[in-house]
N, C-alpha and C positions, 0 to 999 in steps of 0.2 A: 168349588171344593168337591171332592169325590164324596157323593152322598153316602157311600158305604162306610165312610170313616169320619169320626167326629174330629173337630178341630184339636181337641186335647190329644187324641191318638196320633194325629198328623204331627203335632209338636214333638211327641215322643219319638216318632219315626225320624224326624229331622235331627234329633239328638240335642235339642235345646236344653240347657241346664240352668240351674239356679245361679244368679249373680253374673251371668254372662253379659258382656257388652255386645250389642247387635247393631250393626250399621244397616240401615234400610235405604235402598236406592230405587228410584223410579216409582215411588208411591203415588197413586192417584185415587182420590176418594171415590171416583165414579166407577172403578172397576176392580179394585183390590178387595180381597176377602177380609172384611172387618172382624168376623168371628175368629179367623185364623190369627190375625194380628193381635187381638185381645188375648187369645190363648198363649201366644208367644210371650207377650209382656207379663202375663200372669205367671207363667212358668219361670221366666228369667228373673222376675222381680225388678226389672229395670225398664226404662223407657227406651225406645229406639233412638239411635243417634242418626243424624242426617249427614248429607254429603259435606257439610261444613265442619264436621267434627274432626279433631286431630288426635283422638285417643286411639290406642291399639285396641282392636276389636277381636272378639272370639268367633263371630259369625257374620257373614254378609248375606242379607236377604236382597235379592235383585229382582224386582218386578220388571218384566220386559215384554214389549209389544212390537209387532211388525211396524217399522217406521220410526222406532226410537233412536236409530242411528247405528253406530258401529258396535256390535256386541263384543267383539274381541277387545276393542279399546276399553270398553266399560269393565270387562273382566280383568284386564291388566290394571286399570285404575283401582279396582276393588282390592287388589293385592297390597296396595300402598300401606294400609294400616292393619291388615289382617295378620293374626298370629301365624306362626309357622305351620301349625297343624289345623288351622281353622277352615271350615267349609264355606263355600259360596253356594247358596241355594238359589237357583234360577227358576222363577215362577212366571209362567206364561199363560195367555188365554188358551182355553181348551180349543181343540179342533172344531171348526165350524162357527166359532165366535168371532166377532169383529176384532181385528188387529191380532189374530192368531199368527204365530210364526210359521212361515213356510220352512221347508227343510233347510237347516243351517249347515253350510259347509265352511269349515275353517281353512283359510289359506295358511300355510306354514309361515309363520313370522317368528322372529327371535323371541318376542315377548310370550308367544304361545307355548314355548318350551316350559316355561315356569307353570303355566296353567295346567299342563298335562299332569303335574305332580299334585294338584289340588283335588280334594274330594268334591266333585261338581255333580250335582244332581238336578235334573230338570223335572219340575212337577207342574202340572197344569192346574193352577188354582185361582187364576184371575177371572173375574167376570162371573162370580157366583151369586151376586146380589140378584134379587128377584127381577125377572124379565118383564 
């Protein structure tokens, strides 16, 4: 996590609100920021839903690492239960950390047309546990 910003400030920046349903995809206890996760659930007042959930969600938190597969497919899958105006937050390892993403180039695919309409923000927040 950016040391200049507290987890609560990051949650505010992400626009997480009270009583929002949040789908979390790609969580791994070894490299995801626990303090950010705790701040998100504290602000929303709800627990994260996982990929087995079938509820409509307000926000998708997508933890993603190099080697996790096809990012475009995962983004399109995230749309399945997302509200019309809900954001997808893409959280990746910081540059220089294991499994950081190299530059991502999206090939134009029909599914991507939908993604261009979403508020998508990439934030480097994975891997902030003590080294």
